[in-house]
C-alpha positions, 0 to 999 in steps of 0.5 A, spaced: 817 716 217 810 720 216 803 717 215 798 719 210 791 716 207 788 716 200 783 721 198 780 719 191 776 725 187 774 720 181 767 717 181 769 712 176 775 709 181 770 709 187 771 701 187 778 702 188 783 702 193 782 709 196 780 710 203 776 716 203 771 718 197 766 723 200 770 729 197 776 733 199 774 737 205 771 731 208 777 726 207 782 732 210 777 733 216 777 725 217 785 725 216 787 730 221 782 728 226 785 721 226 792 724 227 795 723 220 800 727 217 798 728 210 794 726 205 795 723 198 790 725 193 787 722 187 784 727 182 780 727 176 785 732 172 790 738 173 784 742 171 780 739 177 785 739 181 786 747 180 779 748 182 779 744 188 781 748 193 786 743 196 791 748 198 786 752 202 784 745 205 791 743 207 792 749 210 786 749 214 787 742 217 794 743 217 796 737 213 801 735 208 800 733 201 804 727 201 803 725 193 798 726 187 796 720 183 795 720 176 791 714 175 785 718 172 788 718 166 787 711 165 781 710 169 777 715 165 781 716 158 785 710 157 791 713 156 798 710 158 805 712 157 806 705 152 800 706 148 802 703 141 799 710 138 804 716 138 798 721 139 795 717 145 802 717 148 803 724 147 796 725 151 798 721 157 805 725 158 801 731 157 796 729 162 801 727 167 805 733 166 800 738 168 799 734 174 806 734 175 806 742 175 800 743 179 803 738 185 809 741 184 807 748 186 804 745 192 810 741 194 808 734 192 811 729 187 806 725 182 805 718 182 806 714 175 802 707 177 797 705 172 799 710 167 805 706 165 801 701 161 803 695 159 806 692 152 800 688 148 798 686 141 803 689 136 807 692 142 812 688 145 815 689 151 822 690 148 819 696 145 815 698 150 820 699 155 824 705 151 817 708 151 816 708 158 824 710 160 823 716 155 816 718 158 819 718 165 825 722 163 821 728 160 816 727 166 822 727 171 825 733 169 819 737 169 818 735 176 825 737 178 823 744 176 819 744 182 824 741 186 820 734 186 822 727 184 817 723 179 815 717 183 814 710 179 810 704 182 812 697 180 805 694 179 804 686 180 804 681 174 796 682 173 796 689 172 802 690 168 808 686 164 813 692 164 816 692 171 813 688 177 819 687 182 823 693 185 830 691 183 828 690 176 825 697 176 831 700 180 836 697 175 832 700 169 832 707 173 840 707 174 841 704 167 838 710 164 840 715 168 833 717 171 836 721 176 829 725 177 825 718 178 824 714 185 820 708 186 814 708 190 814 701 193 807 698 194 807 693 200 801 690 196 804 689 190 811 687 193 807 681 197 805 678 190 812 679 187 818 679 192 821 673 195 823 677 201 820 684 202 825 687 207 831 685 202 828 688 196 827 695 200 834 695 202 837 693 195 833 699 193 836 704 198 835 711 197 831 710 191 825 708 195 821 715 195 814 713 197 811 707 200 804 705 200 802 702 207 797 696 205 797 689 207 797 683 203 789 683 201 790 690 200 786 692 206 789 696 212 795 693 215 793 688 220 787 686 216 792 681 212 798 677 213 804 681 211 809 681 217 810 689 217 816 689 223 821 687 218 819 691 213 819 697 217 826 695 220 828 695 213 826 702 211 829 704 218 836 701 215 836 705 209 834 711 213 827 712 209 824 719 212 818 719 207 811 717 208 807 711 209 801 712 205 794 708 206 792 706 199 787 701 201 780 699 200 775 702 205 773 695 208 769 694 212 768 702 212 773 708 210 773 710 218 775 703 220 780 702 215 783 709 216 783 708 224 786 701 223 792 704 218 794 710 223 794 705 229 798 700 225 803 706 223 804 708 230 804 701 233 810 699 228 814 706 228 812 708 235 810 715 232 
């Protein structure tokens, strides 16, 4: 398993659960100085991503791009994949799809988390799920053209009413033949929704494509009450070799959160 830390490039998300907010180069420099293997980037858009100099920054610092978040489409533009308006759904698919292409060129997957949206108003959940599945098919196939998967992240009940538990999301992926989609298992969301986090991970098996390394209070691992040892043992049992990525609040500071994240990673994985 490898370690990663989040770098947010979206001013509107400054209060969000991302460790570094002071720009790409500063975030990458701090990541490599602390000993992380990679960075997870939260960009404003594919266009901004294109001109960010990320490829050069990664090469300069010897870091891997672990994943790319798509949530700015929701934060900045209120786009999501289950919106009642077809034109808005199309814009959401286009926003994520452009990121998929750019991330794919750099050898990384894109995350669909908040961009999944929710069923609300006249849009019943029974109507929203097929829309989500259709979008995941399109975006997953687009990712596969770059040799990547699409990462779908079940969120807790306060953020979406589509899929909250890993098993339910895994069942949907399998039932609909979403072979180019894997799960992003976020330990913060899982702490809210799962009765047994290790069992949930084992049940998903090779569908686990990425892990957010976050404690019960969305702070760095060790600053909450999650029992991490059994979680890491479960990941080892399913032969998971991907990233444990710190998507946590910069609390009390970015540097403290980052240092705690990488130290906890080393302690539990012997990395």
